[in-house]
A tleap script that builds the chain and sets N, CA, C and O, in Angstrom:
source leaprc.protein.ff14SB
mol = sequence {
  NMET ARG ASN ARG VAL THR ARG ALA ILE GLY
  ALA HIE PHE GLU ARG HIE ASP VAL LEU LEU
  THR PRO ALA LEU PRO GLU LEU PRO PRO ALA
  ILE GLY THR TYR HIE ARG GLY SER GLU GLY
  ALA ASP GLY ARG GLY TRP LEU GLU HIE LEU
  PHE HIE ARG SER PRO PHE THR ALA ALA PHE
  ASN VAL ALA GLY THR PRO ALA MET SER VAL
  PRO LEU ALA ALA ASP PRO ALA THR GLY MET
  PRO ILE GLY ILE GLN PHE ALA ALA GLY TYR
  GLY ARG GLU ASP VAL LEU PHE ARG LEU ALA
  GLY GLN LEU GLU ARG ALA VAL PRO TRP ALA
  ARG ARG THR PRO PRO VAL TRP ALA GLY ALA
  LEU PRO ALA CALA
}
set mol.1.N position { -0.005 10.378 20.987 }
set mol.1.CA position { -0.233 11.971 21.327 }
set mol.1.C position { 0.985 12.641 21.682 }
set mol.1.O position { 1.415 13.671 21.162 }
set mol.2.N position { 1.676 11.764 22.908 }
set mol.2.CA position { 3.017 12.524 23.934 }
set mol.2.C position { 3.783 12.846 22.749 }
set mol.2.O position { 4.075 14.029 22.573 }
set mol.3.N position { 4.142 12.003 21.936 }
set mol.3.CA position { 5.773 12.322 20.983 }
set mol.3.C position { 5.310 13.387 19.966 }
set mol.3.O position { 6.057 14.184 19.399 }
set mol.4.N position { 3.724 13.270 19.789 }
set mol.4.CA position { 3.491 14.471 18.718 }
set mol.4.C position { 3.730 15.383 19.403 }
set mol.4.O position { 4.752 16.006 19.116 }
set mol.5.N position { 2.881 15.870 20.623 }
set mol.5.CA position { 3.242 16.752 21.251 }
set mol.5.C position { 4.736 17.291 21.458 }
set mol.5.O position { 5.054 18.471 21.310 }
set mol.6.N position { 5.360 16.549 21.719 }
set mol.6.CA position { 6.956 16.634 22.016 }
set mol.6.C position { 7.681 17.500 21.161 }
set mol.6.O position { 8.292 18.563 21.270 }
set mol.7.N position { 7.296 16.362 19.926 }
set mol.7.CA position { 7.908 16.902 18.604 }
set mol.7.C position { 7.763 17.968 18.082 }
set mol.7.O position { 8.696 18.494 17.475 }
set mol.8.N position { 6.376 18.630 18.211 }
set mol.8.CA position { 5.834 19.780 17.911 }
set mol.8.C position { 6.166 21.085 18.434 }
set mol.8.O position { 6.114 22.169 17.853 }
set mol.9.N position { 6.582 20.767 19.853 }
set mol.9.CA position { 7.008 21.598 20.621 }
set mol.9.C position { 8.667 21.864 20.311 }
set mol.9.O position { 9.211 22.933 20.588 }
set mol.10.N position { 9.468 20.558 19.609 }
set mol.10.CA position { 10.770 20.871 20.129 }
set mol.10.C position { 11.202 21.531 18.452 }
set mol.10.O position { 12.193 22.222 18.216 }
set mol.11.N position { 10.062 21.049 17.353 }
set mol.11.CA position { 10.092 21.836 16.548 }
set mol.11.C position { 10.130 23.869 16.733 }
set mol.11.O position { 11.111 24.603 16.612 }
set mol.12.N position { 8.948 24.179 16.994 }
set mol.12.CA position { 8.685 25.538 17.619 }
set mol.12.C position { 10.128 26.108 17.773 }
set mol.12.O position { 10.795 26.803 17.007 }
set mol.13.N position { 10.478 25.444 19.367 }
set mol.13.CA position { 11.597 26.172 19.642 }
set mol.13.C position { 13.222 25.690 18.852 }
set mol.13.O position { 14.155 25.692 19.655 }
set mol.14.N position { 13.465 25.429 17.881 }
set mol.14.CA position { 14.005 25.221 16.763 }
set mol.14.C position { 14.187 26.776 16.523 }
set mol.14.O position { 15.323 27.229 16.381 }
set mol.15.N position { 13.190 27.508 16.482 }
set mol.15.CA position { 12.867 28.601 15.327 }
set mol.15.C position { 12.769 29.780 16.512 }
set mol.15.O position { 13.013 30.921 16.119 }
set mol.16.N position { 12.482 29.636 17.717 }
set mol.16.CA position { 12.144 30.828 18.538 }
set mol.16.C position { 12.738 30.192 19.707 }
set mol.16.O position { 12.782 28.983 19.932 }
set mol.17.N position { 13.299 31.371 20.600 }
set mol.17.CA position { 13.787 31.431 22.118 }
set mol.17.C position { 12.055 30.845 22.887 }
set mol.17.O position { 11.849 29.705 23.305 }
set mol.18.N position { 11.222 31.782 22.885 }
set mol.18.CA position { 10.533 31.499 24.172 }
set mol.18.C position { 8.829 31.432 23.639 }
set mol.18.O position { 8.602 31.997 22.569 }
set mol.19.N position { 8.207 31.080 24.017 }
set mol.19.CA position { 6.401 31.271 23.680 }
set mol.19.C position { 6.103 31.359 24.948 }
set mol.19.O position { 6.422 30.684 25.927 }
set mol.20.N position { 5.150 32.704 24.733 }
set mol.20.CA position { 4.375 33.186 25.434 }
set mol.20.C position { 2.861 32.917 25.465 }
set mol.20.O position { 2.169 33.411 24.575 }
set mol.21.N position { 2.286 32.150 26.450 }
set mol.21.CA position { 0.774 32.171 26.408 }
set mol.21.C position { -0.214 32.305 27.677 }
set mol.21.O position { 0.193 32.244 28.837 }
set mol.22.N position { -1.384 32.469 27.360 }
set mol.22.CA position { -1.921 33.034 29.478 }
set mol.22.C position { -1.627 31.793 30.278 }
set mol.22.O position { -1.498 30.690 29.748 }
set mol.23.N position { -1.529 32.001 31.518 }
set mol.23.CA position { -1.669 30.472 32.465 }
set mol.23.C position { -2.883 30.015 32.863 }
set mol.23.O position { -2.902 28.963 33.503 }
set mol.24.N position { -3.647 30.436 32.684 }
set mol.24.CA position { -4.901 30.064 32.518 }
set mol.24.C position { -5.711 30.361 31.783 }
set mol.24.O position { -5.564 31.574 31.631 }
set mol.25.N position { -6.962 29.849 30.868 }
set mol.25.CA position { -8.199 30.682 30.102 }
set mol.25.C position { -8.954 31.429 30.863 }
set mol.25.O position { -9.970 31.749 30.246 }
set mol.26.N position { -8.912 31.937 32.135 }
set mol.26.CA position { -9.734 32.675 32.342 }
set mol.26.C position { -9.378 32.745 34.098 }
set mol.26.O position { -8.851 31.795 34.678 }
set mol.27.N position { -9.787 34.102 34.831 }
set mol.27.CA position { -9.145 34.521 36.072 }
set mol.27.C position { -9.122 33.029 36.887 }
set mol.27.O position { -9.715 31.974 36.661 }
set mol.28.N position { -8.360 33.351 37.723 }
set mol.28.CA position { -8.202 32.456 38.750 }
set mol.28.C position { -9.324 32.013 39.557 }
set mol.28.O position { -9.910 32.959 40.083 }
set mol.29.N position { -9.827 30.815 39.831 }
set mol.29.CA position { -10.990 30.426 40.613 }
set mol.29.C position { -10.704 30.777 42.013 }
set mol.29.O position { -9.564 30.665 42.465 }
set mol.30.N position { -11.977 31.316 42.914 }
set mol.30.CA position { -11.708 31.096 44.317 }
set mol.30.C position { -11.139 29.806 44.809 }
set mol.30.O position { -11.341 28.689 44.333 }
set mol.31.N position { -10.279 30.179 45.997 }
set mol.31.CA position { -10.430 28.799 46.855 }
set mol.31.C position { -11.396 27.891 46.992 }
set mol.31.O position { -12.546 28.257 47.237 }
set mol.32.N position { -11.099 26.689 46.866 }
set mol.32.CA position { -11.910 26.040 47.217 }
set mol.32.C position { -13.111 25.502 46.383 }
set mol.32.O position { -13.976 24.713 46.763 }
set mol.33.N position { -12.926 26.345 44.655 }
set mol.33.CA position { -13.868 26.120 44.069 }
set mol.33.C position { -13.458 24.957 42.827 }
set mol.33.O position { -14.272 24.179 42.328 }
set mol.34.N position { -12.326 25.027 42.548 }
set mol.34.CA position { -11.215 24.442 41.351 }
set mol.34.C position { -11.576 23.006 41.499 }
set mol.34.O position { -10.738 22.435 40.800 }
set mol.35.N position { -12.316 22.153 41.992 }
set mol.35.CA position { -12.964 21.143 41.733 }
set mol.35.C position { -14.363 20.752 41.236 }
set mol.35.O position { -14.895 19.674 40.970 }
set mol.36.N position { -14.793 22.155 41.209 }
set mol.36.CA position { -16.260 21.885 40.788 }
set mol.36.C position { -16.685 21.729 39.638 }
set mol.36.O position { -16.288 22.333 38.641 }
set mol.37.N position { -17.583 20.851 39.693 }
set mol.37.CA position { -18.032 20.308 37.545 }
set mol.37.C position { -17.392 18.604 37.740 }
set mol.37.O position { -17.635 17.674 36.971 }
set mol.38.N position { -16.439 18.539 39.122 }
set mol.38.CA position { -15.715 17.583 38.269 }
set mol.38.C position { -15.796 15.861 39.649 }
set mol.38.O position { -15.081 14.868 39.780 }
set mol.39.N position { -17.137 16.401 40.409 }
set mol.39.CA position { -17.536 15.413 41.709 }
set mol.39.C position { -18.045 14.106 40.775 }
set mol.39.O position { -18.863 14.028 39.859 }
set mol.40.N position { -17.170 13.104 41.442 }
set mol.40.CA position { -17.304 11.897 40.963 }
set mol.40.C position { -16.761 11.100 39.599 }
set mol.40.O position { -17.055 10.015 39.097 }
set mol.41.N position { -15.747 12.255 39.210 }
set mol.41.CA position { -14.787 11.733 37.784 }
set mol.41.C position { -14.141 10.784 38.097 }
set mol.41.O position { -13.483 10.750 39.137 }
set mol.42.N position { -14.206 9.855 37.277 }
set mol.42.CA position { -12.982 8.867 37.496 }
set mol.42.C position { -11.787 9.674 36.813 }
set mol.42.O position { -11.939 10.777 36.288 }
set mol.43.N position { -10.450 8.908 36.897 }
set mol.43.CA position { -9.427 9.328 36.521 }
set mol.43.C position { -9.019 10.072 34.843 }
set mol.43.O position { -8.238 11.021 34.902 }
set mol.44.N position { -9.454 9.718 33.612 }
set mol.44.CA position { -10.046 9.930 32.863 }
set mol.44.C position { -10.769 11.481 32.903 }
set mol.44.O position { -10.486 12.528 32.322 }
set mol.45.N position { -11.750 11.142 33.791 }
set mol.45.CA position { -13.211 12.448 33.894 }
set mol.45.C position { -11.945 13.637 34.464 }
set mol.45.O position { -11.775 14.648 33.782 }
set mol.46.N position { -11.230 13.454 35.548 }
set mol.46.CA position { -10.131 14.086 36.337 }
set mol.46.C position { -9.282 14.819 35.516 }
set mol.46.O position { -9.175 16.036 35.668 }
set mol.47.N position { -8.552 14.095 34.503 }
set mol.47.CA position { -7.674 15.160 33.470 }
set mol.47.C position { -8.532 15.710 32.556 }
set mol.47.O position { -8.303 16.874 32.229 }
set mol.48.N position { -9.452 15.153 32.075 }
set mol.48.CA position { -10.624 16.384 31.280 }
set mol.48.C position { -10.356 17.403 32.034 }
set mol.48.O position { -9.749 18.403 31.648 }
set mol.49.N position { -10.760 17.231 33.079 }
set mol.49.CA position { -11.251 18.535 34.171 }
set mol.49.C position { -10.046 19.419 33.805 }
set mol.49.O position { -10.208 20.372 33.043 }
set mol.50.N position { -8.736 19.101 34.375 }
set mol.50.CA position { -7.501 19.737 34.550 }
set mol.50.C position { -7.022 20.136 33.121 }
set mol.50.O position { -6.383 21.173 32.949 }
set mol.51.N position { -7.272 19.481 32.326 }
set mol.51.CA position { -7.150 20.341 30.942 }
set mol.51.C position { -7.934 21.484 30.491 }
set mol.51.O position { -7.509 22.525 29.989 }
set mol.52.N position { -9.169 21.138 30.744 }
set mol.52.CA position { -10.288 22.267 30.651 }
set mol.52.C position { -9.756 23.772 31.206 }
set mol.52.O position { -9.982 24.836 30.630 }
set mol.53.N position { -9.116 23.635 32.264 }
set mol.53.CA position { -9.388 24.647 33.478 }
set mol.53.C position { -7.559 25.007 33.303 }
set mol.53.O position { -7.057 25.926 33.951 }
set mol.54.N position { -6.846 24.261 32.484 }
set mol.54.CA position { -5.602 24.879 32.067 }
set mol.54.C position { -4.919 24.333 30.984 }
set mol.54.O position { -3.957 23.570 30.893 }
set mol.55.N position { -5.628 24.893 30.196 }
set mol.55.CA position { -4.857 24.034 28.435 }
set mol.55.C position { -3.519 24.380 28.310 }
set mol.55.O position { -2.869 23.670 27.543 }
set mol.56.N position { -2.960 25.261 28.850 }
set mol.56.CA position { -1.478 25.764 28.289 }
set mol.56.C position { -0.639 25.428 28.842 }
set mol.56.O position { 0.484 25.470 28.340 }
set mol.57.N position { -0.913 24.840 30.417 }
set mol.57.CA position { 0.565 24.213 30.786 }
set mol.57.C position { 0.772 22.256 30.588 }
set mol.57.O position { 1.648 21.519 31.039 }
set mol.58.N position { -0.441 21.947 29.734 }
set mol.58.CA position { -0.319 20.602 29.667 }
set mol.58.C position { 0.849 20.153 28.909 }
set mol.58.O position { 1.602 19.309 29.395 }
set mol.59.N position { 1.083 20.737 27.569 }
set mol.59.CA position { 2.037 20.286 26.585 }
set mol.59.C position { 3.022 20.696 27.055 }
set mol.59.O position { 3.954 20.146 26.468 }
set mol.60.N position { 3.551 21.682 28.152 }
set mol.60.CA position { 4.982 21.471 28.498 }
set mol.60.C position { 4.854 20.186 29.566 }
set mol.60.O position { 5.920 19.586 29.709 }
set mol.61.N position { 4.162 19.867 30.040 }
set mol.61.CA position { 4.343 18.902 31.191 }
set mol.61.C position { 4.658 17.659 30.671 }
set mol.61.O position { 5.537 16.906 31.089 }
set mol.62.N position { 3.563 17.391 29.318 }
set mol.62.CA position { 3.910 16.078 28.482 }
set mol.62.C position { 5.142 16.510 27.890 }
set mol.62.O position { 5.858 15.517 27.762 }
set mol.63.N position { 5.690 17.510 27.485 }
set mol.63.CA position { 7.017 17.467 26.637 }
set mol.63.C position { 8.383 17.450 27.599 }
set mol.63.O position { 9.527 17.230 27.199 }
set mol.64.N position { 8.011 17.709 28.829 }
set mol.64.CA position { 8.969 18.135 30.035 }
set mol.64.C position { 10.199 19.060 29.206 }
set mol.64.O position { 11.403 18.805 29.174 }
set mol.65.N position { 9.541 20.100 28.618 }
set mol.65.CA position { 9.956 21.163 28.146 }
set mol.65.C position { 9.832 22.195 29.913 }
set mol.65.O position { 9.113 21.751 30.808 }
set mol.66.N position { 10.688 23.597 30.117 }
set mol.66.CA position { 10.755 24.413 31.065 }
set mol.66.C position { 9.851 25.372 30.684 }
set mol.66.O position { 9.912 25.883 29.565 }
set mol.67.N position { 8.840 25.735 31.668 }
set mol.67.CA position { 8.076 26.464 31.438 }
set mol.67.C position { 7.511 27.184 32.993 }
set mol.67.O position { 7.449 26.532 34.035 }
set mol.68.N position { 7.113 28.714 32.865 }
set mol.68.CA position { 7.210 29.542 34.225 }
set mol.68.C position { 5.605 30.248 33.839 }
set mol.68.O position { 5.159 30.610 32.751 }
set mol.69.N position { 5.082 30.261 34.994 }
set mol.69.CA position { 4.110 31.286 35.060 }
set mol.69.C position { 4.403 32.690 36.039 }
set mol.69.O position { 4.537 32.652 37.262 }
set mol.70.N position { 4.458 33.792 35.282 }
set mol.70.CA position { 4.465 34.814 36.062 }
set mol.70.C position { 3.563 35.842 36.541 }
set mol.70.O position { 2.833 36.442 35.752 }
set mol.71.N position { 3.567 36.107 37.900 }
set mol.71.CA position { 2.132 37.257 37.717 }
set mol.71.C position { 2.594 38.712 37.109 }
set mol.71.O position { 3.550 39.420 37.425 }
set mol.72.N position { 1.899 38.841 36.440 }
set mol.72.CA position { 2.579 40.088 35.566 }
set mol.72.C position { 0.961 40.948 35.494 }
set mol.72.O position { 0.605 41.830 34.713 }
set mol.73.N position { 0.373 40.443 36.372 }
set mol.73.CA position { -0.990 41.354 36.127 }
set mol.73.C position { -1.774 41.361 37.465 }
set mol.73.O position { -1.136 40.663 38.253 }
set mol.74.N position { -2.558 41.709 37.877 }
set mol.74.CA position { -3.984 41.499 39.130 }
set mol.74.C position { -4.712 41.821 38.371 }
set mol.74.O position { -4.403 42.686 37.551 }
set mol.75.N position { -6.037 41.185 38.382 }
set mol.75.CA position { -7.546 41.227 38.356 }
set mol.75.C position { -7.590 42.422 39.536 }
set mol.75.O position { -7.126 42.406 40.676 }
set mol.76.N position { -8.369 43.517 38.779 }
set mol.76.CA position { -8.938 44.665 39.198 }
set mol.76.C position { -9.944 44.503 40.734 }
set mol.76.O position { -9.896 45.103 41.808 }
set mol.77.N position { -10.551 43.741 40.372 }
set mol.77.CA position { -11.694 43.502 41.320 }
set mol.77.C position { -11.544 42.713 42.423 }
set mol.77.O position { -12.036 42.928 43.531 }
set mol.78.N position { -10.667 41.544 42.011 }
set mol.78.CA position { -10.248 40.971 43.393 }
set mol.78.C position { -8.986 41.217 43.735 }
set mol.78.O position { -8.670 40.738 44.824 }
set mol.79.N position { -8.205 41.774 43.197 }
set mol.79.CA position { -6.651 41.527 43.518 }
set mol.79.C position { -5.807 40.280 43.007 }
set mol.79.O position { -4.578 40.296 42.930 }
set mol.80.N position { -6.456 39.402 42.731 }
set mol.80.CA position { -5.649 38.154 42.383 }
set mol.80.C position { -4.723 38.226 41.372 }
set mol.80.O position { -4.940 39.017 40.454 }
set mol.81.N position { -3.475 37.375 41.367 }
set mol.81.CA position { -2.270 37.972 40.369 }
set mol.81.C position { -3.233 37.260 39.116 }
set mol.81.O position { -4.110 36.428 39.344 }
set mol.82.N position { -2.927 37.695 37.965 }
set mol.82.CA position { -2.991 36.586 36.807 }
set mol.82.C position { -1.746 36.411 36.012 }
set mol.82.O position { -1.100 37.359 35.566 }
set mol.83.N position { -1.472 35.298 35.870 }
set mol.83.CA position { -0.488 34.685 35.434 }
set mol.83.C position { -0.095 34.585 34.062 }
set mol.83.O position { -0.957 34.072 33.349 }
set mol.84.N position { 1.080 34.968 33.427 }
set mol.84.CA position { 1.538 35.001 31.902 }
set mol.84.C position { 2.458 33.733 31.729 }
set mol.84.O position { 3.645 33.985 31.937 }
set mol.85.N position { 2.240 32.713 31.468 }
set mol.85.CA position { 3.643 31.358 31.087 }
set mol.85.C position { 4.104 32.064 30.059 }
set mol.85.O position { 3.497 32.602 29.133 }
set mol.86.N position { 5.687 31.985 30.415 }
set mol.86.CA position { 6.574 31.350 29.309 }
set mol.86.C position { 7.402 30.010 29.243 }
set mol.86.O position { 7.669 29.274 30.193 }
set mol.87.N position { 7.649 29.896 28.302 }
set mol.87.CA position { 8.064 28.337 27.945 }
set mol.87.C position { 9.370 28.641 27.062 }
set mol.87.O position { 9.473 29.677 26.405 }
set mol.88.N position { 10.368 27.635 27.108 }
set mol.88.CA position { 11.010 27.353 26.784 }
set mol.88.C position { 11.851 26.135 26.059 }
set mol.88.O position { 11.480 25.036 26.470 }
set mol.89.N position { 12.515 26.101 25.436 }
set mol.89.CA position { 13.120 25.073 24.695 }
set mol.89.C position { 13.577 23.874 25.589 }
set mol.89.O position { 13.882 24.376 26.671 }
set mol.90.N position { 13.728 22.793 25.627 }
set mol.90.CA position { 14.311 22.062 26.251 }
set mol.90.C position { 15.571 21.683 26.736 }
set mol.90.O position { 16.526 21.235 26.100 }
set mol.91.N position { 15.461 21.920 27.969 }
set mol.91.CA position { 17.139 22.272 28.773 }
set mol.91.C position { 17.502 23.897 29.092 }
set mol.91.O position { 18.430 24.304 29.791 }
set mol.92.N position { 16.740 24.505 28.547 }
set mol.92.CA position { 16.600 26.005 28.001 }
set mol.92.C position { 16.296 26.815 30.056 }
set mol.92.O position { 16.872 27.899 30.152 }
set mol.93.N position { 15.913 26.592 30.752 }
set mol.93.CA position { 16.055 26.925 32.364 }
set mol.93.C position { 16.716 28.227 32.076 }
set mol.93.O position { 15.903 29.148 32.162 }
set mol.94.N position { 17.769 28.565 31.802 }
set mol.94.CA position { 18.314 29.429 31.764 }
set mol.94.C position { 17.559 30.891 30.830 }
set mol.94.O position { 17.351 31.988 31.348 }
set mol.95.N position { 17.271 30.551 29.475 }
set mol.95.CA position { 16.528 31.644 29.211 }
set mol.95.C position { 15.201 31.886 30.348 }
set mol.95.O position { 14.876 33.024 30.690 }
set mol.96.N position { 14.836 31.241 30.618 }
set mol.96.CA position { 13.305 31.624 31.287 }
set mol.96.C position { 13.850 32.335 32.956 }
set mol.96.O position { 13.100 32.990 33.679 }
set mol.97.N position { 15.138 32.035 33.240 }
set mol.97.CA position { 15.631 32.344 34.796 }
set mol.97.C position { 15.805 34.033 34.343 }
set mol.97.O position { 15.288 35.039 34.828 }
set mol.98.N position { 16.840 33.843 33.113 }
set mol.98.CA position { 17.117 35.820 32.581 }
set mol.98.C position { 16.049 36.555 32.120 }
set mol.98.O position { 16.065 37.768 31.910 }
set mol.99.N position { 14.830 35.573 31.915 }
set mol.99.CA position { 14.003 36.584 31.328 }
set mol.99.C position { 12.863 36.588 32.954 }
set mol.99.O position { 12.065 37.522 33.038 }
set mol.100.N position { 12.882 35.839 33.772 }
set mol.100.CA position { 12.118 36.365 34.961 }
set mol.100.C position { 12.913 37.303 35.916 }
set mol.100.O position { 12.226 37.733 36.842 }
set mol.101.N position { 14.065 37.669 35.897 }
set mol.101.CA position { 15.287 38.453 36.186 }
set mol.101.C position { 14.714 39.784 35.652 }
set mol.101.O position { 14.339 40.772 36.283 }
set mol.102.N position { 14.748 39.525 34.181 }
set mol.102.CA position { 14.244 41.251 33.801 }
set mol.102.C position { 12.952 41.661 34.118 }
set mol.102.O position { 12.791 42.869 34.287 }
set mol.103.N position { 11.591 40.599 34.284 }
set mol.103.CA position { 10.252 41.140 34.641 }
set mol.103.C position { 10.495 41.323 35.805 }
set mol.103.O position { 9.927 42.278 36.335 }
set mol.104.N position { 11.229 40.656 36.456 }
set mol.104.CA position { 11.067 41.340 38.273 }
set mol.104.C position { 11.701 42.441 38.198 }
set mol.104.O position { 11.076 43.192 38.947 }
set mol.105.N position { 12.809 43.169 37.627 }
set mol.105.CA position { 13.250 44.261 37.435 }
set mol.105.C position { 12.356 45.391 36.893 }
set mol.105.O position { 12.645 46.531 37.255 }
set mol.106.N position { 11.516 45.251 36.234 }
set mol.106.CA position { 10.352 45.857 34.994 }
set mol.106.C position { 9.288 45.878 36.182 }
set mol.106.O position { 8.974 46.956 36.687 }
set mol.107.N position { 8.858 44.939 36.525 }
set mol.107.CA position { 7.526 45.349 37.645 }
set mol.107.C position { 7.162 44.031 38.285 }
set mol.107.O position { 6.551 42.996 38.019 }
set mol.108.N position { 8.205 44.885 39.776 }
set mol.108.CA position { 8.309 43.964 40.955 }
set mol.108.C position { 6.997 43.450 41.614 }
set mol.108.O position { 6.011 44.161 41.806 }
set mol.109.N position { 7.083 42.350 41.885 }
set mol.109.CA position { 6.073 41.615 42.804 }
set mol.109.C position { 6.145 41.599 44.210 }
set mol.109.O position { 5.343 41.612 45.144 }
set mol.110.N position { 7.715 41.556 44.014 }
set mol.110.CA position { 7.907 41.052 45.901 }
set mol.110.C position { 7.224 41.663 46.475 }
set mol.110.O position { 6.598 40.823 47.121 }
set mol.111.N position { 6.742 42.888 46.812 }
set mol.111.CA position { 6.197 43.507 48.063 }
set mol.111.C position { 4.543 43.335 47.257 }
set mol.111.O position { 3.843 44.169 47.830 }
set mol.112.N position { 3.969 42.847 46.546 }
set mol.112.CA position { 2.589 42.884 46.259 }
set mol.112.C position { 2.347 41.361 47.066 }
set mol.112.O position { 3.194 40.471 47.148 }
set mol.113.N position { 0.984 41.329 47.618 }
set mol.113.CA position { 0.526 40.572 48.333 }
set mol.113.C position { -0.887 40.003 48.047 }
set mol.113.O position { -1.700 40.661 48.696 }
set mol.114.N position { -1.541 38.941 47.257 }
set mol.114.CA position { -2.869 39.267 46.810 }
set mol.114.C position { -4.012 39.007 48.346 }
set mol.114.O position { -3.742 38.680 49.502 }
set mol.115.N position { -5.103 39.280 47.773 }
set mol.115.CA position { -6.149 39.514 49.189 }
set mol.115.C position { -6.632 38.119 49.893 }
set mol.115.O position { -7.610 38.017 50.634 }
set mol.116.N position { -5.705 37.017 49.492 }
set mol.116.CA position { -6.385 35.714 49.672 }
set mol.116.C position { -5.046 35.056 50.228 }
set mol.116.O position { -4.043 35.197 49.528 }
set mol.117.N position { -4.913 34.211 51.656 }
set mol.117.CA position { -4.130 33.210 51.282 }
set mol.117.C position { -4.283 31.871 51.631 }
set mol.117.O position { -5.016 31.612 52.585 }
set mol.118.N position { -3.616 30.807 50.918 }
set mol.118.CA position { -4.027 29.466 50.884 }
set mol.118.C position { -4.182 28.666 51.705 }
set mol.118.O position { -4.731 27.567 51.784 }
set mol.119.N position { -3.396 29.608 52.623 }
set mol.119.CA position { -3.217 28.258 54.102 }
set mol.119.C position { -4.578 27.876 54.974 }
set mol.119.O position { -4.490 27.213 56.007 }
set mol.120.N position { -5.898 28.381 54.435 }
set mol.120.CA position { -6.772 28.449 55.721 }
set mol.120.C position { -8.035 29.380 54.873 }
set mol.120.O position { -7.814 30.535 54.510 }
set mol.121.N position { -8.817 28.971 54.728 }
set mol.121.CA position { -10.180 29.465 54.443 }
set mol.121.C position { -10.964 30.333 55.520 }
set mol.121.O position { -10.980 29.969 56.696 }
set mol.122.N position { -11.508 31.298 55.168 }
set mol.122.CA position { -11.912 32.412 56.396 }
set mol.122.C position { -12.794 31.548 57.265 }
set mol.122.O position { -13.194 30.473 56.816 }
set mol.123.N position { -13.171 32.004 58.652 }
set mol.123.CA position { -14.373 31.679 59.213 }
set mol.123.C position { -15.727 31.317 58.754 }
set mol.123.O position { -16.127 32.246 58.053 }
set mol.124.N position { -16.599 30.394 58.836 }
set mol.124.CA position { -17.923 30.739 58.340 }
set mol.124.C position { -18.859 31.464 59.101 }
set mol.124.O position { -19.965 31.728 58.630 }
savepdb mol mol.pdb
quit
């Protein structure tokens, strides 16, 4: 399976420079809730949980090709960033770095801070 995924991704990037996908299939889950639904899962069950929650990133991890998630939007209800994933061909990190620079100039994120910090949960 890994070889098929890697070859399919390699073939795609023979014809295209970049692939755009969502980073996640849904809005980011609240801190501390990602594991819900996987309690008691074995190793295979945990992998299925991960692939269900982030199916767009797994192929590039398997193939070893570069990809980046960029916070190009924010959820209006929560202010949490929404990641857009860009992937490039094997060894083409340079394409992603140039694209990231262009995106940061067009849609700066440096001064935006989401309303939650992953370092600590609020006191109950």
